[in-house]
C-alpha positions as a Markdown table, in Angstrom:
| # | Residue | x | y | z |
|---|---|---|---|---|
| 1 | Met | 0.0 | 0.0 | 0.0 |
| 2 | Ser | 1.1 | 3.6 | -0.6 |
| 3 | Ala | -0.9 | 6.7 | 0.3 |
| 4 | Ser | -0.4 | 10.3 | -0.8 |
| 5 | Asn | -2.4 | 13.4 | 0.4 |
| 6 | Thr | -5.4 | 12.7 | -1.9 |
| 7 | His | -5.0 | 9.3 | -3.4 |
| 8 | Thr | -4.1 | 5.7 | -2.4 |
| 9 | Cys | -2.8 | 2.7 | -4.4 |
| 10 | Gly | -2.4 | -0.9 | -3.4 |
| 11 | Leu | -0.6 | -3.9 | -5.0 |
| 12 | Thr | -2.5 | -7.2 | -5.1 |
| 13 | Thr | -0.8 | -10.6 | -4.5 |
| 14 | Gly | -1.3 | -11.2 | -8.2 |
| 15 | Gly | 0.8 | -8.1 | -9.2 |
| 16 | Ala | -2.1 | -5.8 | -10.2 |
| 17 | Ile | -2.3 | -2.2 | -8.8 |
| 18 | Tyr | -5.6 | -0.7 | -7.8 |
| 19 | Cys | -6.0 | 3.0 | -6.9 |
| 20 | Trp | -8.7 | 5.3 | -5.5 |
| 21 | Gly | -9.2 | 8.9 | -4.5 |
| 22 | Asn | -8.5 | 12.2 | -6.4 |
| 23 | Asn | -7.8 | 11.6 | -10.1 |
| 24 | Ser | -7.6 | 15.2 | -11.5 |
| 25 | Tyr | -4.3 | 14.4 | -13.4 |
| 26 | Gly | -4.8 | 10.7 | -14.0 |
| 27 | Gln | -2.9 | 9.6 | -10.9 |
| 28 | Leu | -5.2 | 6.6 | -10.5 |
| 29 | Gly | -3.9 | 5.3 | -13.8 |
| 30 | Asp | -7.2 | 3.9 | -15.0 |
| 31 | Gly | -7.2 | 5.9 | -18.3 |
| 32 | Thr | -9.6 | 8.6 | -16.9 |
| 33 | Thr | -9.5 | 11.7 | -14.8 |
| 34 | Thr | -12.6 | 10.6 | -12.8 |
| 35 | Arg | -12.5 | 10.7 | -9.0 |
| 36 | Arg | -13.0 | 7.2 | -7.5 |
| 37 | Ser | -14.3 | 6.4 | -4.0 |
| 38 | Ser | -13.5 | 2.7 | -4.4 |
| 39 | Pro | -10.5 | 0.9 | -6.0 |
| 40 | Val | -10.1 | 0.8 | -9.8 |
| 41 | Pro | -7.4 | -1.2 | -11.7 |
| 42 | Val | -4.5 | 0.5 | -13.3 |
| 43 | Ala | -4.8 | 0.2 | -17.1 |
| 44 | Gly | -2.5 | -1.7 | -19.3 |
| 45 | Gly | -2.5 | -5.2 | -17.8 |
| 46 | Leu | 1.0 | -4.8 | -16.4 |
| 47 | Arg | 2.3 | -7.0 | -13.5 |
| 48 | Phe | 3.9 | -5.0 | -10.8 |
| 49 | Ala | 6.2 | -5.8 | -7.9 |
| 50 | Ala | 6.0 | -2.4 | -6.1 |
| 51 | Val | 4.0 | 0.9 | -6.0 |
| 52 | Ser | 4.7 | 4.4 | -4.7 |
| 53 | Thr | 2.3 | 7.4 | -4.7 |
| 54 | Gly | 3.5 | 11.0 | -5.0 |
| 55 | Tyr | 1.5 | 14.2 | -4.7 |
| 56 | Ala | -0.4 | 13.7 | -7.9 |
| 57 | His | 1.5 | 11.0 | -9.7 |
| 58 | Thr | 2.2 | 7.3 | -9.1 |
| 59 | Cys | 5.0 | 5.0 | -10.0 |
| 60 | Gly | 5.3 | 1.2 | -10.0 |
| 61 | Ile | 8.0 | -1.3 | -10.7 |
| 62 | Thr | 6.9 | -4.0 | -13.1 |
| 63 | Val | 8.0 | -7.6 | -12.7 |
| 64 | Gly | 11.4 | -7.6 | -14.3 |
| 65 | Gly | 12.4 | -4.1 | -13.3 |
| 66 | Pro | 11.1 | -1.5 | -15.7 |
| 67 | Val | 9.3 | 1.4 | -13.9 |
| 68 | Tyr | 6.1 | 2.9 | -15.2 |
| 69 | Cys | 4.5 | 6.2 | -13.9 |
| 70 | Trp | 1.2 | 8.0 | -14.5 |
| 71 | Gly | -0.5 | 11.2 | -13.4 |
| 72 | Tyr | 0.7 | 14.8 | -13.1 |
| 73 | Asn | 3.8 | 15.5 | -15.2 |
| 74 | Phe | 4.4 | 19.3 | -15.4 |
| 75 | Asp | 7.9 | 18.9 | -14.0 |
| 76 | Gly | 8.7 | 15.7 | -15.8 |
| 77 | Gln | 8.0 | 13.5 | -12.8 |
| 78 | Leu | 6.8 | 10.6 | -14.9 |
| 79 | Gly | 10.3 | 10.2 | -16.4 |
| 80 | Asp | 8.9 | 9.5 | -19.9 |
| 81 | Gly | 10.8 | 12.4 | -21.6 |
| 82 | Thr | 7.7 | 14.7 | -21.7 |
| 83 | Thr | 5.9 | 17.1 | -19.4 |
| 84 | Thr | 2.4 | 15.8 | -20.5 |
| 85 | Ala | 0.1 | 14.3 | -17.9 |
| 86 | Gln | -0.8 | 10.7 | -18.4 |
| 87 | Ser | -3.9 | 8.8 | -17.1 |
| 88 | Ser | -2.4 | 5.4 | -18.0 |
| 89 | Pro | 1.1 | 4.0 | -17.2 |
| 90 | Val | 4.0 | 5.2 | -19.3 |
| 91 | Ala | 7.5 | 3.7 | -19.2 |
| 92 | Val | 10.3 | 5.6 | -17.5 |
| 93 | Gln | 13.0 | 6.2 | -20.2 |
| 94 | Gly | 16.5 | 4.9 | -20.2 |
| 95 | Gly | 16.0 | 1.2 | -20.3 |
| 96 | Leu | 16.9 | 0.9 | -16.6 |
| 97 | Ser | 15.9 | -2.0 | -14.4 |
| 98 | Phe | 14.9 | -1.0 | -10.8 |
| 99 | Glu | 14.6 | -2.7 | -7.5 |
| 100 | Arg | 13.2 | 0.3 | -5.6 |
| 101 | Val | 11.2 | 3.4 | -6.5 |
| 102 | Gly | 9.9 | 6.3 | -4.5 |
| 103 | Ala | 7.5 | 9.0 | -5.7 |
| 104 | Gly | 7.9 | 12.4 | -4.0 |
| 105 | Tyr | 6.0 | 15.6 | -4.3 |
| 106 | Leu | 7.0 | 16.6 | -7.8 |
| 107 | His | 9.9 | 14.1 | -8.4 |
| 108 | Ala | 10.7 | 10.5 | -8.1 |
| 109 | Cys | 13.8 | 8.4 | -7.5 |
| 110 | Gly | 14.7 | 4.8 | -7.9 |
| 111 | Val | 17.5 | 2.3 | -7.2 |
| 112 | Thr | 18.6 | 0.0 | -10.1 |
| 113 | Thr | 19.4 | -3.6 | -9.7 |
| 114 | Ala | 23.1 | -2.6 | -9.8 |
| 115 | Gly | 22.6 | -0.2 | -6.8 |
| 116 | Ala | 22.8 | 3.0 | -8.7 |
| 117 | Ala | 20.3 | 5.8 | -7.7 |
| 118 | Tyr | 18.5 | 7.8 | -10.4 |
| 119 | Cys | 16.0 | 10.6 | -10.0 |
| 120 | Trp | 13.7 | 12.6 | -12.4 |
| 121 | Gly | 11.2 | 15.5 | -12.2 |
| 122 | Asp | 11.4 | 18.8 | -10.3 |
| 123 | Asn | 14.9 | 19.8 | -9.4 |
| 124 | Arg | 14.7 | 23.4 | -8.2 |
| 125 | Ser | 16.2 | 22.6 | -4.9 |
| 126 | Gly | 18.7 | 20.0 | -6.2 |
| 127 | Gln | 16.5 | 17.0 | -5.1 |
| 128 | Leu | 17.5 | 15.0 | -8.1 |
| 129 | Gly | 21.1 | 14.9 | -6.8 |
| 130 | Asp | 22.8 | 15.3 | -10.2 |
| 131 | Gly | 24.7 | 18.5 | -9.2 |
| 132 | Thr | 22.2 | 20.9 | -10.9 |
| 133 | Thr | 18.9 | 22.6 | -10.3 |
| 134 | Ile | 17.6 | 21.8 | -13.8 |
| 135 | Asn | 14.3 | 19.8 | -14.0 |
| 136 | Gln | 14.7 | 16.5 | -15.8 |
| 137 | Ser | 12.0 | 14.5 | -17.6 |
| 138 | Asn | 14.3 | 11.5 | -18.0 |
| 139 | Pro | 16.2 | 9.7 | -15.2 |
| 140 | Val | 19.6 | 11.3 | -14.2 |
| 141 | Ala | 22.2 | 9.6 | -12.1 |
| 142 | Val | 22.7 | 10.8 | -8.5 |
| 143 | Gln | 26.2 | 12.1 | -8.1 |
| 144 | Tyr | 29.3 | 10.4 | -6.6 |
| 145 | Gly | 28.6 | 6.8 | -7.7 |
| 146 | Leu | 27.4 | 5.6 | -4.3 |
| 147 | Arg | 25.7 | 2.2 | -4.2 |
| 148 | Phe | 22.3 | 2.3 | -2.6 |
| 149 | Ala | 20.0 | -0.3 | -1.1 |
| 150 | Leu | 16.9 | 2.1 | -0.9 |
| 151 | Val | 15.9 | 5.6 | -1.7 |
| 152 | Ser | 13.0 | 7.8 | -0.7 |
| 153 | Ala | 11.7 | 11.1 | -2.3 |
| 154 | Gly | 10.1 | 13.8 | -0.2 |
| 155 | Tyr | 8.8 | 17.3 | -0.8 |
| 156 | Ala | 11.9 | 18.9 | -2.2 |
| 157 | Ser | 14.6 | 16.6 | -0.9 |
| 158 | Ser | 15.6 | 12.9 | -1.3 |
| 159 | Cys | 17.4 | 10.5 | 1.0 |
| 160 | Gly | 18.9 | 7.0 | 0.5 |
| 161 | Val | 20.6 | 4.3 | 2.4 |
| 162 | Thr | 23.8 | 2.8 | 0.9 |
| 163 | Thr | 24.5 | -0.9 | 0.8 |
| 164 | Asn | 26.7 | -0.5 | 3.9 |
| 165 | Gly | 23.9 | 1.1 | 5.9 |
| 166 | Ala | 24.8 | 4.7 | 5.8 |
| 167 | Ala | 22.2 | 7.5 | 5.2 |
| 168 | Phe | 22.7 | 10.2 | 2.7 |
| 169 | Cys | 20.3 | 13.1 | 1.7 |
| 170 | Trp | 20.2 | 15.9 | -0.9 |
| 171 | Gly | 18.0 | 18.8 | -2.0 |
| 172 | Arg | 16.3 | 21.4 | 0.0 |
| 173 | Asn | 17.5 | 21.9 | 3.6 |
| 174 | Ser | 15.8 | 25.0 | 4.9 |
| 175 | Arg | 14.4 | 23.1 | 8.0 |
| 176 | Gly | 17.4 | 20.7 | 8.4 |
| 177 | Glu | 15.7 | 17.9 | 6.4 |
| 178 | Leu | 19.0 | 16.7 | 5.1 |
| 179 | Gly | 20.2 | 15.9 | 8.6 |
| 180 | Asp | 23.8 | 17.1 | 8.0 |
| 181 | Gly | 23.8 | 19.7 | 10.8 |
| 182 | Thr | 23.2 | 22.6 | 8.5 |
| 183 | Thr | 20.4 | 24.3 | 6.7 |
| 184 | Thr | 22.3 | 24.5 | 3.4 |
| 185 | Asp | 20.7 | 23.0 | 0.2 |
| 186 | Arg | 22.8 | 20.2 | -1.3 |
| 187 | Leu | 22.9 | 19.3 | -5.0 |
| 188 | Gly | 24.4 | 15.9 | -4.4 |
| 189 | Pro | 24.3 | 13.3 | -1.6 |
| 190 | Thr | 25.6 | 14.5 | 1.8 |
| 191 | Leu | 26.2 | 12.1 | 4.7 |
| 192 | Val | 23.6 | 12.4 | 7.5 |
| 193 | His | 25.3 | 13.8 | 10.7 |
| 194 | Thr | 27.2 | 11.4 | 12.9 |
| 195 | Ala | 24.6 | 11.8 | 15.6 |
| 196 | Leu | 23.6 | 8.3 | 14.3 |
| 197 | Gly | 27.1 | 7.1 | 15.1 |
| 198 | Ala | 28.2 | 3.9 | 13.4 |
| 199 | Gln | 24.7 | 2.5 | 13.5 |
| 200 | Thr | 23.5 | 0.6 | 10.4 |
| 201 | Ile | 20.2 | 2.0 | 8.8 |
| 202 | Thr | 17.7 | -0.7 | 7.7 |
| 203 | Met | 14.7 | 1.5 | 6.9 |
| 204 | Leu | 14.2 | 5.1 | 5.8 |
| 205 | Asn | 11.2 | 7.2 | 4.8 |
| 206 | Thr | 11.2 | 10.9 | 3.8 |
| 207 | Gly | 8.1 | 13.0 | 4.4 |
| 208 | Gly | 7.1 | 16.6 | 3.6 |
| 209 | Gly | 10.0 | 18.2 | 5.4 |
| 210 | His | 11.5 | 15.5 | 7.6 |
| 211 | Thr | 13.0 | 12.0 | 7.4 |
| 212 | Cys | 12.9 | 9.1 | 9.8 |
| 213 | Val | 15.0 | 5.9 | 9.9 |
| 214 | Ile | 15.2 | 2.6 | 11.8 |
| 215 | Thr | 18.5 | 1.2 | 12.8 |
| 216 | Leu | 19.7 | -2.4 | 12.9 |
| 217 | Glu | 19.2 | -2.1 | 16.7 |
| 218 | Ser | 15.5 | -1.2 | 16.1 |
| 219 | Ala | 16.0 | 2.4 | 17.3 |
| 220 | Ala | 14.1 | 5.1 | 15.4 |
| 221 | Tyr | 15.6 | 8.5 | 14.6 |
| 222 | Cys | 14.2 | 11.5 | 12.8 |
| 223 | Trp | 15.3 | 15.0 | 11.7 |
| 224 | Gly | 14.0 | 18.1 | 9.9 |
| 225 | Leu | 10.7 | 20.0 | 10.2 |
| 226 | Asn | 9.1 | 19.5 | 13.6 |
| 227 | Phe | 6.3 | 22.1 | 13.8 |
| 228 | Asp | 3.7 | 19.4 | 14.6 |
| 229 | Gly | 6.0 | 17.2 | 16.6 |
| 230 | Gln | 6.6 | 14.9 | 13.7 |
| 231 | Leu | 10.1 | 14.0 | 14.9 |
| 232 | Gly | 8.7 | 12.3 | 18.0 |
| 233 | Asp | 11.4 | 13.7 | 20.4 |
| 234 | Gly | 8.9 | 15.4 | 22.7 |
| 235 | Thr | 9.5 | 18.9 | 21.3 |
| 236 | Thr | 8.3 | 21.0 | 18.3 |
| 237 | Ile | 11.9 | 22.2 | 17.6 |
| 238 | Asp | 13.3 | 21.6 | 14.1 |
| 239 | Arg | 16.4 | 19.4 | 14.1 |
| 240 | Ser | 19.2 | 19.5 | 11.6 |
| 241 | Thr | 20.7 | 16.3 | 13.0 |
| 242 | Pro | 19.0 | 13.0 | 13.9 |
| 243 | Val | 17.2 | 12.8 | 17.3 |
| 244 | Arg | 16.0 | 9.6 | 18.8 |
| 245 | Val | 12.3 | 9.1 | 18.9 |
| 246 | Ala | 11.2 | 9.2 | 22.5 |
| 247 | Pro | 10.0 | 5.9 | 24.0 |
């Protein structure tokens, strides 16, 4: 299951994706722009292994690795080489085979079967990690050649965990959402502050302006925007370095 602010999608045991909710830009993928209050199948008869919902677009990894996306595409977040909205799945360009995909607010990122991270879509804060602030409608490689196990796309930032369990983030950092101890935007991956010590990260998820991880020791840490207490540290103070979620 994956839920955005106005639509939700789920993957069946048979590899079909069903979506429901707002469909103004075709983000339900059923070939229409009709709002749905109950699940409808994504068009095309593709078999999927994973699904991720963004603000008004959705991406899924098909069995075998190619990624397809649908919905809002003004910033190129479908990765199909255009900026035209699509109400049915379109293939992300580049012939890449992915193991992970994460749809953010206006961009998306994925990890290939070789462990390389690629992103596409809005890049005004450097959230694609390619060293520029230029929007991209095709996947571009994240800088520095790091090998990733997973990646997550947020509002205007992205984070990933490398194969050795280290967390890196890039993009907007005005509320400390990159976790590097600063509020400076980064155009490429920057290591999350050593407040995590040498702990191995096993899970990571990036939200609207904050990120949380789970370590191998089952401890949860968060950083970034904390206006509503979303860091779970008992305060409403923004944090630019990881803080442990209060028990």
